[in-house]
Structure formats: structure tokens, C-alpha cells
C-alpha positions as CSV (number, residue, x, y, z in Angstrom):
1,M,-54.0,-77.9,-125.6
2,Q,-56.8,-77.4,-123.4
3,A,-54.9,-76.6,-120.8
4,L,-52.6,-74.1,-122.4
5,R,-55.5,-72.2,-123.6
6,T,-57.3,-72.4,-119.9
7,R,-53.6,-70.7,-118.5
8,A,-53.3,-68.2,-120.9
9,F,-56.8,-66.8,-120.7
10,G,-55.9,-66.7,-116.9
11,V,-53.0,-64.8,-117.6
12,V,-54.7,-62.2,-120.1
13,R,-57.1,-61.7,-117.1
14,R,-55.2,-60.8,-114.4
15,A,-53.0,-58.5,-117.3
16,R,-56.1,-56.9,-117.5
17,P,-56.6,-53.5,-115.8
18,T,-59.8,-54.0,-113.2
19,T,-62.6,-51.4,-113.6
20,L,-63.6,-48.9,-110.8
21,R,-65.8,-50.4,-109.0
22,T,-68.4,-46.8,-107.5
23,S,-69.3,-47.3,-104.4
24,R,-72.9,-47.9,-103.3
25,S,-74.5,-45.0,-102.6
26,Y,-77.2,-44.6,-100.2
27,A,-80.9,-42.2,-100.7
28,S,-79.8,-40.9,-97.4
29,E,-76.7,-39.3,-99.0
30,S,-77.9,-38.3,-102.4
31,H,-79.8,-35.3,-100.8
32,G,-76.5,-34.0,-99.2
33,H,-75.0,-33.9,-95.9
34,H,-77.5,-33.4,-92.8
35,G,-76.9,-33.0,-89.5
36,A,-79.2,-34.2,-86.5
37,P,-82.1,-31.6,-86.2
38,K,-81.3,-29.3,-83.1
39,V,-83.7,-29.8,-80.1
40,E,-83.5,-27.5,-77.7
41,E,-82.9,-30.0,-74.2
42,G,-84.2,-28.8,-71.0
43,L,-82.5,-29.2,-67.8
44,G,-84.2,-32.2,-66.7
45,T,-85.8,-34.3,-63.8
46,A,-82.8,-34.6,-61.7
47,F,-81.7,-31.0,-62.0
48,Y,-85.0,-30.3,-60.6
49,V,-85.3,-33.0,-57.6
50,F,-82.2,-31.8,-56.4
51,A,-82.4,-28.3,-56.3
52,G,-85.5,-28.9,-54.4
53,A,-84.2,-31.3,-51.9
54,L,-81.4,-29.3,-50.9
55,P,-84.0,-26.5,-49.8
56,A,-86.5,-28.9,-48.1
57,S,-83.2,-30.6,-46.1
58,I,-82.2,-27.1,-44.8
59,V,-86.3,-26.9,-43.9
60,A,-86.2,-30.3,-42.6
61,Y,-82.8,-29.9,-40.3
62,Q,-84.3,-26.6,-38.8
63,I,-87.7,-27.9,-37.2
64,S,-85.9,-31.6,-36.1
65,R,-83.4,-29.7,-33.9
66,P,-84.9,-28.8,-30.1
67,G,-85.5,-25.3,-29.1
68,A,-82.9,-22.7,-27.2
69,D,-83.9,-24.2,-24.1
70,G,-84.2,-28.0,-24.2
71,E,-87.7,-27.2,-25.3
72,P,-88.8,-30.1,-27.8
73,S,-88.8,-29.0,-31.5
74,T,-91.5,-28.5,-33.3
75,F,-91.4,-31.9,-35.4
76,G,-91.3,-33.6,-32.0
77,K,-94.4,-31.9,-31.0
78,W,-96.5,-32.5,-33.6
79,L,-95.5,-36.4,-33.5
80,E,-96.7,-36.5,-30.2
81,Q,-100.2,-35.7,-30.7
82,F,-100.9,-39.0,-32.5
83,D,-102.1,-41.7,-30.1
84,Y,-99.5,-44.4,-31.6
85,F,-96.8,-43.1,-29.8
86,K,-98.3,-42.9,-26.4
87,D,-99.5,-46.6,-26.1
88,W,-96.1,-48.5,-26.5
89,E,-96.2,-50.4,-23.7
90,V,-100.3,-51.6,-24.6
91,R,-98.4,-52.4,-27.9
92,N,-95.3,-54.5,-26.5
93,S,-97.4,-56.4,-23.7
94,L,-99.7,-57.5,-26.9
95,R,-96.8,-58.7,-28.7
96,T,-95.0,-60.5,-26.1
97,E,-98.2,-62.6,-25.4
98,L,-98.8,-63.6,-28.8
99,L,-95.2,-64.5,-29.4
100,E,-95.4,-66.8,-26.1
101,Q,-98.8,-68.2,-27.5
102,A,-97.6,-69.0,-30.5
103,A,-94.7,-70.6,-29.3
104,H,-97.1,-72.6,-27.0
105,D,-98.7,-73.7,-29.8
106,K,-95.9,-74.8,-31.1
107,H,-94.8,-76.6,-28.6
108,L,-98.0,-78.2,-28.5
109,F,-97.8,-79.4,-31.7
110,M,-94.5,-80.8,-32.2
111,N,-94.9,-82.9,-29.2
112,S,-98.1,-84.4,-29.7
113,G,-98.9,-88.3,-30.0
114,K,-99.0,-89.5,-33.9
115,S,-102.0,-91.3,-34.8
116,T,-101.1,-94.7,-34.5
117,H,-103.0,-96.0,-37.8
118,V,-101.6,-97.0,-40.6
119,E,-103.4,-95.7,-43.9
120,L,-102.4,-98.2,-46.9
121,K,-101.9,-96.0,-50.2
122,T,-102.7,-98.5,-52.4
123,P,-104.7,-101.4,-50.7
124,E,-106.3,-102.2,-53.5
125,L,-102.9,-103.7,-55.4
126,F,-103.1,-106.5,-52.5
127,N,-106.2,-107.8,-54.4
128,S,-105.1,-107.5,-58.0
129,G,-105.9,-109.4,-60.6
130,S,-108.7,-109.9,-63.3
131,P,-111.7,-109.0,-61.9
132,W,-113.2,-111.0,-65.1
133,S,-113.7,-114.9,-64.6
134,V,-112.8,-115.7,-61.1
135,P,-114.3,-118.5,-59.3
136,A,-116.7,-117.7,-56.2
137,G,-113.9,-117.8,-53.3
138,H,-110.8,-117.8,-55.0
139,Y,-109.3,-114.3,-54.2
140,V,-107.6,-114.9,-50.9
141,N,-108.3,-113.0,-47.5
142,L,-105.3,-110.8,-47.2
143,D,-106.5,-108.8,-43.8
144,H,-103.5,-110.8,-42.1
145,V,-101.4,-108.8,-43.9
146,T,-102.4,-105.5,-43.4
147,E,-102.6,-106.6,-39.5
148,H,-99.0,-107.0,-40.1
149,Y,-97.6,-103.7,-41.3
150,R,-99.5,-101.9,-39.4
151,K,-97.9,-104.4,-36.8
152,Q,-94.7,-103.8,-37.4
153,A,-94.8,-99.4,-38.2
154,A,-96.3,-99.5,-35.1
155,A,-92.8,-101.3,-33.5
156,E,-90.6,-99.0,-35.5
157,E,-92.7,-95.8,-34.2
158,E,-92.0,-98.1,-30.1
159,R,-88.1,-98.0,-31.1
160,K,-88.1,-94.6,-33.0
161,A,-89.7,-93.3,-28.8
162,K,-87.4,-94.8,-27.0
163,K,-84.2,-94.1,-28.5
164,L,-85.4,-90.4,-28.1
165,A,-86.2,-91.1,-24.5
166,D,-82.7,-92.2,-24.5
167,K,-81.0,-89.8,-26.4
168,A,-83.4,-87.0,-24.4
169,A,-81.8,-88.3,-20.9
170,A,-78.5,-88.8,-21.8
171,V,-78.6,-85.2,-23.0
172,S,-80.4,-84.3,-19.2
173,K,-77.8,-86.3,-17.6
174,S,-74.9,-84.4,-19.1
175,D,-76.1,-81.2,-18.3
176,S,-76.9,-81.9,-14.8
177,T,-73.4,-83.0,-14.7
178,Q,-72.1,-79.8,-16.4
179,L,-74.0,-77.2,-13.6
């Protein structure tokens, strides 16, 4: 019976006309329609920049042109009064010397010998252990281990140097055969 009653209620509800929903009103619309305020706009910065650039470029063109008889331009005469443009040979020679000295220093640092001392980053790890309750003489002297790794690093560096020397000799030999 309950199911019949709910179905009948649903049919009645659909049969009733729906009421018109009123549209929502906003406070800005309730006082009538107002347009945006009228603002007098100027021509803008870009217009004045363009308007000033046009005559400035004409003036710059006129002063940069040489005279009728091949005499230097007004702008050229003005630039010649500065010392910067007169000593360019001295400046160029100083710069060349500077670059040559920098190249010399670079080769000096790149080809200098490396230190043969091998620094252990954490030598205390060889003697790691509890510092408490250790009987006297129970820590082993590990200097021979450090010496072993120093010799191993020296042998590795010697092997690398020999390999580079052989490679350089091969390159110089191939260069001499190409000439």
C-alpha cells in the first residue's frame, strides 16, 4: 500500500505546475543601468616617443653625414676630441700582452707536477673502536697500511703519466708523418 501511495504522490507532484522562479537581482542592477564612467584618455607615452624619435633620427642622420668636400662630419669631429679614440694601438698591445700572460700562466698551472703526498680523508677509521676499557698495547700500529696506500697511489700516478707520455709521443709521431 505504501508503494502505491508514494507513486501517486509522485504523479501528483509532476502534474502540478511549477512556480516561476524569480531571477536573482544584484545590488548593482537595482539602481538602474549605469555604464562605465567616461574618461578622457590622452595619446599615451608611445605616441610622444614616436613623435620625438622621428625628428631626432633626422637630426642624427644630418650630423653624421660627411661634408660636401669629404671633410669629417660634425659627429666625427666631436668624437676625435676624446683621448679614448687616439691611443687604440697602446690599448690593443696591452690587451695582447695580458692575454699572452694569461695563456702562459694557464700552461704553467696545467703542466706543473702534482703533490705525491696522499692525504687520507679519515685516518681515524683505521683505529676505530671503543676508546674505553682497552688494555694497553691492544691497538695495532697501522702505519704500514698507510704506507701501502701511498705506494699504490704513487704507482697509479706513474702509470697515468707513462700512458699520457706514450699518447703524446704517438700524436707527435703522427703529426711529423703528416708533414
